C-alpha positions as CSV (number, residue, x, y, z in Angstrom):
1,M,97.7,80.4,48.4
2,T,99.8,78.3,46.3
3,Y,99.8,74.9,44.9
4,A,102.4,73.7,47.2
5,S,101.0,75.4,50.2
6,D,97.5,73.9,49.4
7,T,98.9,70.7,48.8
8,Q,101.0,70.7,52.2
9,A,97.8,71.7,54.1
10,L,95.8,69.0,52.8
11,L,98.5,66.3,54.0
12,D,98.9,67.9,57.1
13,Q,94.8,67.6,57.5
14,R,94.8,64.0,56.2
15,L,97.6,63.0,58.4
16,K,95.6,64.6,61.6
17,T,92.6,62.8,60.5
18,T,94.2,59.5,60.1
19,G,95.6,59.9,63.9
20,W,92.4,60.5,65.0
21,Q,91.0,57.3,63.0
22,I,93.5,55.1,64.7
23,A,93.0,56.4,68.2
24,Q,89.1,55.6,67.5
25,T,89.8,52.1,66.3
26,V,92.0,51.5,69.0
27,A,89.1,52.7,71.5
28,L,86.9,50.3,69.5
29,G,89.2,47.4,70.1
30,L,89.5,47.9,73.8
31,M,85.6,48.3,74.0
32,A,85.2,44.8,72.0
33,A,87.7,43.3,74.5
34,C,86.0,44.5,77.5
35,L,82.6,43.2,75.6
36,A,84.4,39.9,75.2
37,L,85.8,39.6,78.6
38,F,82.3,40.6,80.0
39,G,79.9,38.8,77.4
40,Q,81.4,35.4,78.4
41,A,80.5,35.9,81.9
42,C,77.0,37.4,81.2
43,L,76.7,34.3,78.7
44,A,77.2,31.9,81.5
45,R,75.0,34.0,84.1
46,A,72.2,33.6,81.6
47,R,72.6,30.2,80.9
48,P,69.9,29.1,83.7
49,I,67.7,31.8,82.6
50,F,66.7,31.1,79.2
51,P,66.3,27.5,78.5
52,F,67.4,27.8,74.8
53,I,70.7,29.0,75.8
54,D,71.0,26.1,78.4
55,Q,69.9,23.5,75.8
56,N,72.6,24.5,73.3
57,Y,75.3,26.2,75.7
58,A,78.1,24.9,73.5
59,A,76.6,25.9,70.4
60,W,76.2,29.4,71.7
61,Q,79.6,29.7,73.2
62,S,81.1,28.3,70.1
63,G,79.4,31.0,68.2
64,Y,80.1,33.7,70.8
65,T,83.6,32.8,70.7
66,L,83.6,32.8,66.5
67,V,82.1,36.1,66.4
68,L,84.8,37.5,69.0
69,L,87.4,36.0,66.4
70,V,85.6,37.6,63.5
71,I,85.7,40.9,65.3
72,G,89.2,40.5,66.2
73,V,90.2,39.9,62.7
74,V,88.3,42.8,61.5
75,W,89.8,45.1,64.0
76,V,93.4,43.7,62.9
77,V,92.7,44.5,59.2
78,A,91.2,48.0,60.1
79,M,94.2,48.6,62.3
80,L,96.9,47.6,59.4
81,Q,94.7,49.5,56.9
82,K,94.8,52.9,59.0
83,I,98.5,52.3,59.8
84,S,99.1,51.9,56.2
85,F,97.3,54.9,55.3
86,F,99.3,56.9,58.0
87,Q,102.4,55.9,56.7
88,D,101.3,56.8,52.9
89,C,100.3,60.2,54.6
90,L,103.5,60.6,56.0
91,Q,105.7,59.5,53.1
92,R,103.7,62.0,50.7
93,L,104.5,64.7,53.2
94,R,108.3,64.1,53.3
95,I,108.0,64.0,49.5
96,Q,106.1,67.3,49.5
97,Q,108.7,68.7,51.6
98,R,111.4,67.5,49.7
99,L,109.8,69.2,46.3
100,D,109.1,72.3,48.0
101,E,113.0,72.8,48.9
102,Q,114.0,71.8,45.5
103,Y,111.5,74.2,44.2
104,A,113.1,76.7,46.6
105,I,116.8,75.9,45.3
106,R,115.5,76.3,41.7
107,A,113.6,79.8,42.4
108,Q,116.9,81.1,43.9
109,K,119.5,79.7,41.4
110,A,117.2,81.5,38.8
111,E,117.1,84.7,40.4
112,E,120.9,84.3,40.8
113,A,121.0,83.7,37.1
114,R,118.9,86.9,36.3
115,L,120.6,88.7,38.4
116,A,123.9,87.9,36.9
117,K,122.5,88.3,33.5
118,Q,121.0,92.0,34.3
119,A,124.4,92.6,35.7
120,A,125.9,91.7,32.6
121,H,124.0,93.9,30.7
122,A,124.5,96.5,32.8
123,D,128.2,96.2,32.1
124,A,127.6,96.2,28.5
125,A,125.8,99.3,28.5
126,V,128.7,100.9,30.4
127,A,131.2,99.8,28.2
128,K,129.2,100.9,25.2
129,A,128.8,104.2,26.6
130,L,132.6,104.9,27.4
131,P,134.0,107.3,24.7
132,L,135.6,105.9,21.7
133,A,139.3,106.6,22.6
134,A,139.3,105.2,25.8
135,R,137.7,101.8,24.4
136,P,140.6,99.8,23.1
137,D,140.0,98.6,19.6
138,P,139.3,94.8,19.2
139,A,140.4,94.6,15.7
140,A,143.8,96.5,16.1
141,R,146.8,94.3,15.9
142,S,150.0,94.8,17.4
143,N,153.0,94.1,15.8
144,K,156.1,92.6,17.7
145,F,158.3,95.9,17.6
146,D,155.6,98.1,19.4
147,Y,157.9,99.6,22.3
């Protein structure tokens, strides 16, 4: 495997993993929202059963709301982090693809230059192999009265 394909595979794997992490974070957020809805009702139902909740119901309700807000903020921060990581992986993947394309173009140009150089060497070898009489003398000068 080449370095480029290793990097491409690593970025693809990261992208897939990040997508799954985003899906899991969304699922955890939905479960927390369900817990928030049912938890408030359960706290209200537990009020007559437990006297310590009944005595400080407003404090318990405020604490529960505060915990829900903290969980919501943590969830939003986690989602923003996962989404930014996903976008970073996408950007790196695009950059890697552009680099791979540039490397391929450079390799093609180098191959064309090598073939052109090889053809020039072959032409020079053919020209050298020609008999001396058939080859024009570059040092010979003509005068203006050659007819």
